[in-house]
C-alpha positions as CSV (number, residue, x, y, z in Angstrom):
1,M,59.1,77.7,188.7
2,A,58.8,78.8,192.3
3,D,55.5,77.9,193.9
4,T,54.0,78.6,197.3
5,A,53.5,74.9,198.1
6,L,57.3,74.5,198.0
7,L,57.8,77.4,200.3
8,R,55.2,76.1,202.7
9,A,57.0,72.7,202.7
10,R,60.3,74.4,203.5
11,A,58.6,76.5,206.3
12,V,57.8,73.2,208.1
13,R,61.5,72.8,208.9
14,W,61.6,76.0,210.9
15,R,58.0,75.9,212.3
16,G,58.7,72.6,214.1
17,T,56.0,70.7,215.9
18,G,54.0,71.8,218.9
19,G,54.4,75.3,220.3
20,S,51.9,77.7,221.7
21,A,48.9,79.2,220.0
22,C,50.9,82.4,219.8
23,W,53.6,80.6,217.8
24,E,51.0,79.2,215.4
25,R,49.4,82.6,214.9
26,A,52.8,84.1,214.2
27,W,53.4,81.5,211.5
28,E,50.0,82.1,210.0
29,R,50.5,85.8,209.9
30,A,54.0,85.5,208.3
31,L,52.8,83.0,205.7
32,N,49.7,85.0,204.8
33,E,51.7,88.2,204.4
34,I,54.5,86.7,202.4
35,L,53.1,83.9,200.2
36,P,51.3,86.2,197.7
37,L,54.4,88.4,197.4
38,Y,56.7,85.4,197.2
39,A,54.7,84.0,194.2
40,Q,54.8,87.3,192.4
41,E,58.5,88.0,193.0
42,N,59.7,84.5,192.3
43,R,57.5,83.3,189.4
44,E,60.5,83.0,187.1
45,R,62.9,81.4,189.5
46,E,63.9,77.7,189.3
47,E,64.3,75.3,192.1
48,G,67.8,75.5,193.5
49,D,67.9,79.3,193.1
50,F,69.5,80.7,196.3
51,R,66.9,83.5,196.5
52,L,64.2,80.9,197.2
53,V,66.2,79.8,200.2
54,R,66.3,83.4,201.4
55,W,62.5,83.6,201.2
56,A,62.1,80.4,203.2
57,E,64.5,81.6,205.9
58,G,62.9,85.1,205.8
59,I,59.5,83.7,206.5
60,A,60.9,81.7,209.4
61,G,62.5,84.9,210.7
62,L,59.4,86.9,210.3
63,A,57.3,84.3,212.2
64,L,59.9,84.3,215.0
65,A,60.0,88.1,215.2
66,Y,56.2,88.3,215.4
67,Y,56.1,85.7,218.1
68,L,58.9,87.2,220.2
69,M,57.7,90.7,219.9
70,A,54.2,89.7,220.9
71,A,55.6,87.8,223.9
72,A,57.8,90.7,224.9
73,T,55.1,93.4,224.7
74,G,52.0,91.4,225.6
75,T,50.6,92.5,222.2
76,P,48.5,90.0,220.1
77,V,50.6,88.7,217.1
78,E,48.2,90.3,214.7
79,Q,48.9,93.8,216.2
80,V,52.7,93.6,216.3
81,P,53.8,96.7,214.3
82,S,55.8,96.0,211.1
83,D,58.1,98.9,211.9
84,D,59.1,97.2,215.2
85,V,60.0,94.1,213.2
86,R,62.0,96.1,210.7
87,A,63.9,97.7,213.6
88,L,64.6,94.3,215.1
89,A,65.9,93.0,211.8
90,A,68.0,96.0,210.8
91,P,71.7,95.1,210.4
92,D,74.4,97.6,211.7
93,P,74.1,100.6,209.5
94,D,77.8,101.2,209.2
95,T,79.2,97.6,208.9
96,H,76.1,95.9,207.6
97,S,76.8,93.2,210.2
98,V,73.9,91.0,211.3
99,L,75.5,90.4,214.7
100,P,73.4,93.1,216.4
101,V,70.3,91.4,215.0
102,V,71.4,88.1,216.5
103,A,72.1,89.7,219.9
104,R,68.6,91.4,219.9
105,I,66.8,88.2,219.0
106,D,68.9,86.2,221.5
107,A,67.7,88.6,224.2
108,L,64.1,88.3,223.1
109,V,64.3,84.5,223.0
110,D,65.7,84.5,226.6
111,R,63.1,87.0,227.7
112,A,60.3,84.9,226.3
113,G,61.5,82.0,228.5
114,H,63.0,79.8,225.8
115,R,66.3,78.1,226.4
116,R,68.3,77.6,223.3
117,D,69.6,74.2,224.5
118,T,66.1,72.7,225.1
119,Q,65.2,69.8,222.9
120,G,61.7,69.9,221.5
121,D,61.1,73.6,221.8
122,P,60.1,74.8,218.3
123,V,60.9,78.4,219.0
124,A,64.4,77.6,220.2
125,A,65.0,75.2,217.4
126,C,63.9,77.7,214.8
127,W,66.2,80.4,216.2
128,L,69.2,78.0,216.6
129,D,68.9,77.1,212.9
130,L,68.5,80.7,211.8
131,R,71.5,81.9,213.9
132,E,73.8,79.1,212.7
133,D,77.3,80.1,211.7
134,C,77.3,79.5,208.0
135,S,81.0,80.3,207.5
136,P,83.0,77.7,205.6
137,A,85.5,77.4,208.5
138,A,82.6,76.6,210.9
139,H,82.0,73.6,208.8
140,G,85.6,72.5,208.6
141,I,86.4,74.1,205.2
142,Y,89.7,76.0,205.2
143,D,90.6,76.0,201.5
144,D,91.7,79.6,200.8
145,A,90.0,79.5,197.3
146,V,86.7,78.5,198.8
147,L,86.9,81.0,201.7
148,A,87.6,83.8,199.2
149,Q,84.4,83.1,197.2
150,P,81.7,85.8,197.8
151,M,79.0,83.2,197.3
152,W,79.8,81.5,200.6
153,R,77.7,82.7,203.5
154,Q,79.6,84.2,206.4
155,G,78.6,84.1,210.1
156,P,74.9,83.9,211.0
157,D,73.8,84.7,207.4
158,K,70.4,83.0,207.7
159,A,69.4,85.7,210.1
160,R,70.0,88.3,207.3
161,S,67.2,86.7,205.3
162,L,64.5,88.4,207.5
163,S,65.7,91.8,206.4
164,V,66.0,90.7,202.8
165,V,62.4,89.6,202.8
166,L,61.3,92.7,204.6
167,E,63.0,94.8,201.9
168,H,60.8,93.1,199.2
169,T,57.7,93.6,201.2
170,A,58.5,97.3,201.7
171,A,59.2,97.8,198.0
172,A,55.9,96.1,197.2
173,G,54.0,98.3,199.7
174,T,52.3,95.2,201.2
175,R,53.1,95.9,204.8
């Protein structure tokens, strides 16, 4: 059974240690908004279900989006409009590619003054993890049978988790 304690534990990976007060507020907002819905949507799921991973990645993406949009606009995290986050997370409408999302978030990370190669920066570390190339070939796997499997993630698929979680929140009318 999926529980919120497990999701909180997974969120620690992306949250990192340290960070500004704005980073902490972004995480609190994301967790407060998503945890009740997560518990409701996933009550029948078992540990190991891929959808639970999507939720953990999605919360990390949501916290990152709140933080970056607050930094870019000078708006308090609590006042960042959810429609702006949805626009940021929207894949290409024709190809469904998440690459435009990666480019938009890359620009916001840079604009907020975070260098993606800096050790110890929790914002940069979170984004580097979420933008990782998940393709089998990126991990040295070239077996044609494996590459043809639709279950394998392709490209920066973790970044797609933000829009997946946002779809659930919109459907539930919680945001």
